[in-house]
C-alpha positions, 0 to 999 in steps of 0.5 A, spaced: 067 385 744 060 383 742 057 377 739 060 372 734 055 367 733 060 363 728 066 364 732 070 367 726 077 369 727 077 363 733 082 357 733 081 352 738 086 347 739 084 340 742 090 336 746 087 330 748 089 323 751 084 320 747 082 318 740 079 325 737 072 325 737 071 326 729 063 326 730 063 332 735 068 336 731 064 335 725 058 338 729 062 343 732 064 346 725 057 346 723 055 350 729 061 355 729 063 355 721 068 360 723 071 356 728 078 353 726 079 346 729 086 343 730 087 336 734 093 333 737 093 326 741 097 327 747 101 321 748 105 323 755 102 327 761 109 331 762 106 338 762 112 341 758 110 336 752 107 338 746 107 335 739 107 341 735 112 347 734 111 354 737 108 356 730 101 352 732 100 356 738 101 363 735 094 364 733 090 359 738 084 363 742 081 357 745 085 351 748 082 344 751 088 340 755 090 337 761 097 339 762 099 342 755 100 349 756 104 355 753 107 361 755 104 367 754 109 369 749 107 363 745 100 364 745 099 371 745 091 371 743 089 365 748 082 367 751 080 361 754 083 355 756 078 349 758 082 344 763 080 337 763 081 336 770 076 338 776 082 341 779 086 347 777 092 346 782 097 344 777 096 351 773 096 356 779 104 357 778 104 358 771 105 365 768 100 363 763 095 363 768 098 368 773 100 374 768 095 374 763 087 375 762 086 368 759 080 365 762 081 358 765 075 353 766 075 347 770 071 340 768 067 341 774 061 337 774 064 332 769 066 328 776 060 328 780 056 322 778 062 317 778 066 320 784 059 320 788 058 313 787 066 312 789 064 315 795 058 312 797 060 305 794 067 305 799 063 307 805 057 302 804 063 297 803 066 299 809 059 299 813 057 292 810 064 289 811 065 287 804 073 287 804 073 282 810 067 278 806 071 278 800 077 275 803 073 269 806 070 268 799 077 267 797 079 262 802 072 259 801 070 260 808 063 261 810 063 266 817 058 270 819 061 272 826 061 279 825 053 280 824 053 285 829 058 290 826 054 291 820 051 298 820 047 301 815 046 309 813 039 311 815 039 317 819 047 317 819 050 324 818 054 326 812 059 332 812 061 335 805 067 339 806 067 343 799 060 343 797 061 343 789 059 339 784 062 332 787 059 334 794 052 336 791 051 329 787 054 326 793 048 329 797 043 327 792 045 320 793 046 320 801 039 323 801 036 318 797 039 313 802 036 317 808 042 320 811 042 327 813 047 332 810 051 338 813 055 342 807 061 346 808 063 352 804 068 358 804 063 363 802 057 365 806 050 361 804 044 364 807 040 366 802 036 361 796 040 365 791 047 364 794 046 356 795 045 355 788 050 352 783 052 356 777 057 351 775 056 346 769 052 339 772 049 333 768 042 334 767 038 332 772 044 331 777 047 334 783 043 339 787 043 346 783 038 349 788 042 347 794 036 344 797 039 337 801 043 340 806 040 341 813 045 345 816 050 349 812 057 351 815 062 356 812 068 361 813 075 361 812 078 360 819 080 354 823 074 356 828 069 355 822 072 349 820 072 346 827 065 348 828 063 344 822 067 338 824 064 338 831 057 337 828 056 330 829 059 327 823 058 319 821 062 320 814 066 326 813 067 327 805 073 331 803 072 335 797 075 341 797 080 344 792 088 344 794 090 351 795 095 354 799 090 355 804 087 348 804 094 344 805 094 340 811 087 342 813 086 336 817 091 334 821 092 332 829 087 337 832 082 336 827 082 328 828 082 329 835 076 334 834 072 328 830 073 324 836 071 329 842 064 329 845 064 321 846 065 320 838 071 316 838 071 311 833 064 314 830 067 318 823 069 315 817 073 319 813 073 319 805 078 323 801 077 324 794 080 331 793 088 331 793 093 328 798 096 334 801 089 336 804 090 331 809 096 330 814 098 322 812 102 321 819 096 324 823 091 320 819 095 314 820 095 315 828 088 317 828 086 310 825 091 306 829 088 310 836 081 309 833 080 316 833 076 315 827 072 309 824 076 308 818 078 311 811 077 311 804 083 314 800 083 315 792 088 320 793 094 320 798 101 324 800 105 322 797 102 320 791 103 315 788 103 311 795 110 308 795 111 300 796 112 298 803 108 305 805 105 304 812 099 306 810 098 300 806 098 296 812 094 300 816 087 297 818 080 300 816 083 303 810 080 302 803 085 305 798 085 306 790 090 309 786 086 316 784 081 312 780 075 315 783 074 320 777 075 315 772 069 313 767 067 311 760 063 318 760 068 322 762 070 325 755 063 326 753 062 330 759 068 334 758 066 336 751 059 338 753 062 343 757 067 345 752 061 346 747 057 350 752 062 355 753 064 356 746 056 357 745 057 362 751 063 365 748 060 366 741 054 370 745 060 374 749 058 371 755 062 369 761 064 361 761 062 357 766 067 353 771 071 359 771 077 359 776 078 365 780 085 367 780 085 370 787 082 364 790 085 358 785 079 354 784 
């Protein structure tokens, strides 16, 4: 189509659950004077909810949204959707995704700083027994009887299942603490070029050149995954997207593998991806039988985790209600991706963070 520096003829529809960023919109209009910008404040998380009529959709070419999406018939001119989530699993079955050429881009990179902090923070809290000491603080009790149970992270091995933006920033932090990094990806990473990260990343963060892993595992088979899991992991970070091929990726066999070769009770499991990547019943069994050291879960299956669920009372678990991605900088980073991709659109270039429609991420 050729370059279109002013984005003349384009209409951006922004549907956000926060107050509209007036200064950002002013700057956007100054940068792209031909761009029409329409904003709506989303009040609900219902995917079918929208505060406007079909008339608004008909000439939209760019959409910023969490869950509000049109049908192909409603938005026939739609070229690019900027999701405000890192995952795209909630759109994979929609006709606007499956049956059109519309580019969908995730907010990959937005979550790297805060989720990596959550991963390392919960692991350190467990290692240093912060939950136990907090309970003793509430009781007003000075008790140092478990000093011999405290362990640090130096020379421990972290395995990152899904080496995307979150995994790469986690590797940066883990390396700074003296940990050894094992990475796992679906696709082969044998050359320096293949190890590079082409997605959006906050400046100065992540692992853009893929330099932190001492070992890199890859493949789509169960055997490939098992080779990675058997590599002596002290901390397993589950950061893979939820797709049909990753549903219940970790079940009884995988937990038993983590405990094999004298490593029973050695691995701490951290899940920040999606609950159904892990079999909850098998995870509970692994915890109760001491196959794994413990777990930190920001996502569960089912979710929300119901009152009275067995997982709440399982020992050696830290559970948070899907908040690891929360940050006061979230909106700022999403808009930075949107602006960057609008620039690429004006230059007739492919957007970053584009979802592969075949693989679902």
